[in-house]
MITI-210902 format. One record per residue: residue in three letters; x, y, z of N, C-alpha, C in turn. Coordinates in pm, whole numbers, padded with zeros to 5 digits, always signed. Each point is the difference from the previous one (the first is absolute). Layout:
// residues N
AlaXYZXYZXYZ
...
This chain:
// residues 112
Met-15722+00000+02149-00092+00103+00000+00086+00076+00110
Ala-00003+00136-00021+00062+00075+00102-00075+00028+00137
Asn+00099+00043+00089-00050-00048+00161-00046+00168+00035
Trp-00131-00003+00071-00025+00103+00052+00126+00073+00080
Gln+00029+00122+00039+00077+00028+00072-00083+00131+00127
Val+00074-00100+00118-00050+00056+00130+00075+00060+00047
Gly+00145+00050-00046+00107+00043+00138-00028+00133-00036
Ser-00057+00055+00118-00026+00120+00035-00033+00018+00145
Asn-00057+00096+00075-00043+00055+00123-00136+00010-00061
Trp-00096-00087+00087-00142+00028-00033-00089-00098+00149
Asp-00112-00003+00015-00044+00006+00126-00099-00155-00020
Ile-00030-00085+00052-00081-00096+00026-00085+00029+00142
Val-00167+00004-00068-00093+00010+00083-00088-00106-00018
Gln+00016-00028+00173-00038-00159+00059-00181+00029+00008
Gly-00087-00064+00002-00134-00038+00025-00008+00002+00145
Asn+00112-00027+00074-00038+00058+00159+00033+00127+00050
Gly+00020+00066-00103+00046+00141+00050+00149+00017+00014
Phe+00119-00089-00033+00110+00046-00007+00064+00032-00136
Arg+00101+00118+00013+00049-00005-00050+00141+00020-00035
Val+00070-00087-00133+00136-00056+00024+00095+00138-00132
His+00091+00053+00056+00086+00072-00117+00115-00126-00012
Val-00016-00022-00141+00113-00087-00063+00058+00062-00055
Phe+00167-00029-00012+00098+00117-00116+00081-00113+00011
Leu-00066-00064-00179+00057-00120-00080+00090+00013-00078
Thr+00132-00069-00018+00044-00029-00103-00046-00116-00099
Gln+00043+00038-00125+00004-00119-00032+00129-00026-00134
Asn+00027-00167+00027+00105-00052-00103-00096-00100-00134
Glu-00055+00006-00067-00048-00095-00138-00111-00007+00103
Asp-00049-00155+00035-00106+00001+00072+00042-00013+00144
Arg+00107-00001+00044-00002+00016+00180-00027+00168+00063
Ile-00076-00024+00094-00013+00111+00080+00082+00004+00167
Ala+00037+00085-00007+00074+00054+00120-00042+00152+00099
Gly+00035+00012+00100-00028+00118+00086-00033+00003+00092
Ser-00058+00099+00069-00049+00048+00151-00140+00009-00002
Ala-00039+00000+00134-00155+00047-00001-00015+00067+00102
Glu-00084+00074+00055-00087+00003+00175-00116+00094-00054
Thr-00085-00023+00097-00148+00028+00034+00010+00142+00054
Ser-00150+00038-00070+00018+00201-00009-00025+00051+00159
Asp-00002-00126+00075-00009+00096+00175+00158-00038+00028
Gly+00061-00083-00056+00157-00035+00014-00005-00087+00143
Ser-00096-00087-00005-00021-00110+00128+00116-00094-00040
His-00027-00078-00179+00075-00085+00012+00101+00080-00135
Val+00120-00074-00002+00107+00015-00093+00031-00144-00088
Ser+00058-00006-00085+00051-00139-00041+00137-00023+00004
Ser+00039-00119+00044+00087-00060-00025+00078-00053-00112
Arg-00088-00036-00118+00031-00061-00073-00158-00014-00076
Leu+00074+00032-00114-00112-00005-00121+00038-00029-00128
Glu-00062-00110-00066+00060-00042-00101-00158-00077-00061
Gly-00006+00005-00169-00092-00055-00088+00015-00008-00123
Phe-00094-00035-00115+00034+00000-00098-00143+00039-00098
Val+00040+00057-00115-00140+00016-00117+00029-00115-00094
Thr-00131-00085-00060-00014+00010-00093-00062+00011-00119
Asp-00106-00012-00110-00040+00037-00129-00098+00117+00105
Asn-00053-00094+00080-00136+00098+00043-00005-00027+00163
Glu+00065-00059+00051+00043-00031+00172+00111+00098+00064
Phe-00061+00041+00139+00096+00086+00113+00008-00140+00099
His+00101-00027+00039+00029-00035+00117+00101+00062+00125
Leu-00058+00039+00092+00107+00061+00109-00008-00038+00121
Ser+00164-00057+00031-00040-00037+00142+00098+00113+00131
Ile-00120+00004+00080+00084+00158+00076-00002-00092+00165
Leu+00180+00001+00012+00002-00026+00146+00023+00097+00105
Trp-00089+00026+00091-00039+00157+00085+00116-00096+00112
Lys+00042+00140+00079+00110+00003+00082-00109-00064+00117
Asn-00094+00025+00012-00091-00088+00155+00003-00162-00032
Gly+00041-00063-00132-00017-00121+00020-00095-00063-00140
Ser-00097+00069-00017-00109-00035-00085+00081+00015-00171
Asp-00101-00092-00053+00047-00058-00157-00110+00041-00036
Gly+00030+00117-00116-00141-00005-00053-00011-00018-00160
Arg-00096-00041-00100+00033-00034-00116-00146+00052-00058
Tyr+00094+00072-00121-00101+00071-00068+00026-00049-00163
Ile-00151-00052-00026+00002-00022-00169-00082+00004-00045
Gly-00014+00101-00117-00071+00038-00104+00014+00041-00160
Ser-00090+00041-00028-00017+00006-00134-00003+00148-00059
Phe+00052+00022-00130-00033+00090-00077-00130+00048-00037
Lys-00015+00106-00012-00152+00030-00036-00021+00155-00090
Gly-00002-00060-00114+00034+00110-00134-00155+00112-00033
Lys-00066-00075+00033-00136+00047-00080-00027+00164+00101
Gly-00023+00068-00130+00020+00170+00023+00109+00046-00041
Phe+00069-00067+00006+00163+00042-00045+00030-00010-00139
Pro+00110+00087-00050+00049-00031-00121+00050-00170-00035
Ala+00019-00057-00092+00070-00101-00041+00130+00006+00084
Gly+00044-00142+00075+00153-00026+00047-00003+00141+00180
Gln-00135+00039+00042+00065+00079+00113-00150-00070+00046
Gly+00004-00026+00134-00058-00024+00139+00004+00011+00139
Val-00046-00076+00082-00017+00033+00153-00009-00166+00055
Leu+00052-00007+00153-00005-00122+00028-00085-00049+00082
Glu-00082-00077+00041-00109-00032+00106-00022-00174+00019
Gly+00030+00010+00132+00013-00186+00026-00033-00003+00146
Phe+00076-00073+00051-00041-00064+00172+00152-00009+00059
Thr-00023-00008+00135+00095+00044+00121-00055-00087+00093
Gly+00111-00088+00060-00022-00045+00109+00141-00042+00108
Asp+00017-00006+00119+00130-00031+00031-00030-00132+00064
Leu+00131-00093-00038-00002-00126-00064-00011-00082+00160
Ala+00019+00098+00114-00048-00115+00130-00104+00046+00015
His-00105+00059-00106-00186+00020+00028-00023+00032-00134
Pro+00008-00117-00028-00081-00006-00158-00158+00011+00044
Glu-00050+00018+00099-00154+00014-00004-00009+00171+00013
Ser+00102+00047-00037+00017+00117+00061-00031+00081-00151
Ser+00014-00040-00118-00002+00081-00141-00065+00130-00001
Thr+00041+00079-00108-00110+00116-00037+00045+00035-00109
Lys-00067+00062-00100+00045+00045-00136+00086+00154+00053
Trp+00050+00013-00128+00084+00130-00004-00026+00012-00149
Phe+00075+00152-00028+00034+00060-00107+00116+00118+00018
Ser+00040-00006-00141+00121+00130+00004-00067+00112-00017
Glu+00105+00117+00004-00081+00083+00007+00124+00109-00036
Asn-00007+00122-00056+00112+00103-00031+00070-00056-00048
Val-00039-00063-00135+00092-00068-00085-00035-00065-00123
Ile-00024+00040-00121+00003-00106-00135+00109-00044-00036
Phe-00045-00147-00028+00117-00084-00010-00001-00027-00215
Lys+00105-00015-00058+00015-00028-00074+00067-00099-00055
Arg-00031-00041-00127+00086-00153-00043+00121+00063-00086
Ala+00116-00081+00017+00122+00067-00018+00020-00034-00167
């Protein structure tokens, strides 16, 4: 089955108030790119991840040393077939107790 295409510039809106701008490229199921918070307080030093049939996995290593993980799934309710948005949970690996929900904004994803 074709993978979802996530390679573009879009926003992750976190339940704790943070907004992350991601600049993603995609090669088959692999994701790379960069990210920064909307207030400029955090900039990525490494970003990588992958997409499966219905899941999204992203790791952002921030220059301040924190290591964020974003895991989500595609939600297509209310969209034409083969289109949708992402929702999931995120947390810092060093502080797993501080996870929060997130969702994609400013983009509608499509299957290839």
